[in-house]
N, C-alpha and C positions, 0 to 999 in steps of 0.2 A: 596451829601456831605452829616455827618452827625453831628448834636453837638447835647451833654447835656446841661440840663441847666449850671455847670460848668464846659462847655468845659474840659472834659475830655476820653478820646476816647470812642467806647461803644463797642473795642474790645478786651476788658479781658472778660472772659470768667468766667473764673476761681477767686474767690478772689479777692487779689489786685497786682495779676499778672502782669511783665509790659507787654509796649503792643507789645512787639519785639516776646516774648514768647511766647503769642498768634500767634500771626502770625506767629512765625514759628510751628506751631500748625496747624494752621487752613492750611497755602500756603505754595506750595512749587515753585519754579524759573516759572516763565512764558511758557507755552507753554510747561509744564509739567505734569498739573492736579495738584488734589487734592490729598496727603497721602492717601491711603490707611489705611482701620483702621482693626485694628488689636485684638483691648481691646474692649466687649461688657459688659457691666452691667445692671444685672436684675431692671427694674423700679419695687418698694414695694412703697405700702400706705400703713398706718395704720392698715389698715381691712384686711391686707395677698393679695391682691389681685396684681396680679404680673402680668409684661408685659414684652416676652421675646424677647429677640432682634433678629432681622432677619437682618444677614448678609448682605443676595442682596436686600433689598430695603434701609437699613441705606450705603451703598452705591453705589446705584444710589440720597439718599437724599444730600451725601458727595459732586454728583457730580453740585449741582446746589446751594447751602451753602454759601461755601467759594468764587467765582466766586462774586454770589451776594452782600456780605459782602463784597468783596474791592473794587466793584462798588461805596455803599453807603456812604462806607467812602472815598470815591476819588474824584468822579466823582464832578466839580464846577458846577453842572447846576441842582444844583434843594438842597433842604437840606432837611430833616430828623432832627427832633427837639425833647430833647425828655426833658421833665421837669419830676419834681417828682412829685408825689402823697402818700395824706396822706393815704391811706389805698391799701388793697388790691380791685385792677380793672382788668376786662375785657379789649382786645385790645379794643376793639369797645364803651367804653366809654369815654372813652376821643377823641378819634381821631378827629383831624381837618386838614381841605386842606383849606391852605391859599393860594390867588391867585393863580398862573399857575404853580408853579415852588416850593412851601412848603408846608409842613404838618408834624403838632405836636401831638404828640401824648405823655401821662403822665403813669407813674410807680410808682411803690413806686422805692426807691436809690440804688438795688440793683444792682450793673452790672452784674450778669447768668441774668439779666430780658431783658437786652439791648435791645439782636439780636433780638429775638421772636417778642419781640415788635417793631423793629425798622420796619421788612420785610413785616408784620402786613398793617407797616402804607406805607410803600415803593411800595409797589403793586396797595393799593388805586390810591396811586396821579401816576404813572404809567398806570394807567385802564382812570382816567381823564384828564393824558395827552398826552390819545392814543396809550400809547407805550408798557403794556403788553406783545401784543405779541411780543416782542424781547425779551422775558423768558419764556413766557405759549402761541404757539401759540391758542392750545386750549382754549387758557382766553381770546382772543382778545376781541370775540363776545359775552360775557357776562357780563351780567346785571342784577340787581337785589336781589333776591334772590339766582341764580344759581352763581354770582361775590359772591358773600360776604361767600359762600361756599366755591369756590375757594378756598379765601383765607384764612377764617380758614382752611382751610386744610393743607395748605403751612406753612400756621404759626404751624396748630401743629408738620408736616415734625422737623421745625429749631426747637422747645422742642423738640421733640423727640429725636435727635442727640444731642444736650446739652448730656439729662440728658443721653443718654446710653453711648456715647461716652467719653463725653469733664467731665463728673458725675458734671454739673450743679444740682445745692441744690434744696431741692424740692419745690414748690409752688403751692398754691391752684389754682389757677386760671388756669392755663396753663394745670397743672396736671388730671386737669377735663378734660380739652381739648385734650390732647391725649390721655386720659384712652375709654371717647368719640366717639375718629377715631378707636382706635384698634379694638373695643368694636362692632364697627358700626351700632352705635347713633349718628354719627355728624347731621345728623338732625334731628335727635329729642330732640339732647346739644339747637340744635340753634333754634330751632321751640317751644322747650319752653322755652327759655331764653330770647325769642325778641320778642313772641307771638303777642303781637298789629301792630309792622313794618313791619312781614311778613302774616299777618292775612291770606289772602285771600291764602297764598301758605298751612299754616298749617291746614287751613278747606278741602282743597282741600285731603292734603297728609292723615288725620284723617278720610276721605272718602274709599284711596284705600288700609288704613291699620288700620283698628280698633283693638285698644285696643295697640298697635306698640306706642304710647304714654304714655302710663300707666303702661305697661313692663322699658320703659326706666325709667322712674319716681321710680318704687319701684331697677332696680337694681345702679340709683344713692345711693339711699338710704342706701338700702343695705353694696357700694364700698366705700362712701362720713362722711359714719353718721350724714347727714343730707340731709333738699330736696333739689331735684336740682336748679339750680337756674333759679328764676321766680315763684317760687313755698314759695320760705320761703327768709330768710336771703342771699344777697348775699355779 
């Protein structure tokens, strides 16, 4: 079950639209599956760099995001707690698993952000409980870096669906994540942003892919007009 710090529902993707409206958009009658996606918007950042939507991929993401959202909101056996954060933050910066049945995560108090951060926290809790395989069987045995990469990939999928289909507003940390995913730089994004946490993985990666991290860092600065996270102000 999900709870935000002010007890408002996280099912509001856009602005202050009511809960019922969001449910109408995201979910359909039991057993019929998610609605087919009809409108796709490209994602554009100030540098002019674009993500062009792929309807097949978005349809695939849309098959698991709404059921997971519904499960997070309605299942009483666990709690995902959203807290307000005073500044932009990446999902991993505020994650806190509490006991065996609760997880806490903080982000700026913008409704559009809640679901992506909740899914990040939820998947970490499911792995902690040994249940992530119920959603993604190929993740059942993942640990450490491989687990974190997998969960960030699913978090990026969630945010991409919001940006492309449901017109969620731009948000720097999550936009950076979906661009890194789209351009094939997810490993570089993660290893640069968190070098101390995954130091052994980074050293092995640099040996196997010489110059790749520098290539990513140059791309990031050109795309977002600032150093990549882990190299400058985040």
